[in-house]
C-alpha positions as CSV (number, residue, x, y, z in Angstrom):
1,X,65.2,113.8,-183.6
2,X,62.2,113.7,-186.0
3,X,61.9,110.3,-187.5
4,X,59.4,111.4,-190.2
5,X,57.0,114.3,-190.8
6,X,54.2,112.8,-188.6
7,X,56.2,111.2,-185.9
8,X,58.0,113.1,-183.2
9,X,60.1,112.2,-180.2
10,X,59.7,114.1,-177.0
11,X,62.4,115.0,-174.4
12,X,61.5,115.7,-170.8
13,X,63.7,116.9,-168.0
14,X,63.5,118.4,-164.5
15,X,66.6,120.6,-164.3
16,X,68.8,119.6,-161.4
17,X,66.7,116.5,-160.6
18,X,66.5,114.3,-163.6
19,X,68.6,113.9,-166.7
20,X,66.9,114.5,-170.1
21,X,65.0,111.5,-171.3
22,X,63.6,110.9,-174.8
23,X,60.4,109.1,-175.6
24,X,58.7,108.2,-178.9
25,X,55.2,109.0,-177.6
26,X,54.0,112.1,-175.7
27,X,51.8,110.2,-173.2
28,X,54.7,108.0,-172.2
29,X,57.0,111.1,-171.8
30,X,54.4,112.9,-169.6
31,X,53.8,109.8,-167.5
32,X,57.5,109.5,-166.8
33,X,57.7,113.2,-166.0
34,X,54.7,113.0,-163.6
35,X,56.2,109.9,-161.9
36,X,59.3,111.9,-161.1
37,X,57.4,115.0,-160.0
38,X,54.7,113.4,-157.9
39,X,57.2,112.0,-155.4
40,X,58.9,115.4,-154.7
41,X,57.9,117.4,-151.6
42,X,55.8,119.9,-153.6
43,X,53.2,122.0,-151.9
44,X,49.5,121.2,-152.6
45,X,49.1,124.0,-155.2
46,X,52.3,122.9,-157.1
47,X,51.3,119.3,-156.9
48,X,47.8,119.9,-158.4
49,X,49.2,122.2,-161.1
50,X,51.8,119.6,-162.2
51,X,49.2,116.9,-162.0
52,X,47.0,118.9,-164.4
53,X,49.9,119.4,-166.9
54,X,51.5,116.0,-166.7
55,X,49.0,113.5,-165.1
56,X,46.5,111.3,-166.7
57,X,44.8,112.7,-169.8
58,X,47.3,115.6,-170.2
59,X,48.7,114.8,-173.6
60,X,46.2,116.9,-175.6
61,X,46.7,119.9,-173.3
62,X,50.5,119.6,-173.6
63,X,50.3,119.0,-177.3
64,X,48.4,122.3,-177.7
65,X,51.3,124.1,-175.9
66,X,53.9,122.4,-178.0
67,X,52.1,123.2,-181.3
68,X,51.7,126.8,-180.3
69,X,55.0,127.6,-178.5
70,X,57.4,124.8,-179.6
71,X,58.0,123.6,-176.0
72,X,56.5,123.7,-172.5
73,X,58.7,125.0,-169.7
74,X,57.5,125.5,-166.1
75,X,59.3,126.0,-162.9
76,X,59.0,125.4,-159.2
77,X,60.9,126.1,-156.0
78,X,62.2,123.2,-153.9
79,X,64.4,123.7,-150.9
80,X,65.1,127.3,-151.9
81,X,66.2,126.4,-155.4
82,X,64.4,127.0,-158.7
83,X,64.0,123.9,-161.0
84,X,62.7,124.1,-164.6
85,X,60.5,121.4,-166.1
86,X,60.8,121.0,-169.8
87,X,58.9,119.1,-172.5
88,X,60.3,119.5,-176.0
89,X,59.8,117.8,-179.3
90,X,63.2,116.7,-180.6
């Protein structure tokens, strides 16, 4: 839900792992998402890629994707199953 023209809320989710959660600030949303991702048994390459997108200092990078594409969706394999990671303004 957009509370005014300059303030957005952000929803993050890891399909099949976490329920959607909504935050009023993008850095907080990304921090929560990274906290959930970094404890998963990801391989080194996946871990580093997700740290780049959702770790410390990532808000500007993600905001660029959101401004351009409307959302950021990535995926990874875990135990033979695909999981999508979503960041969306709501």
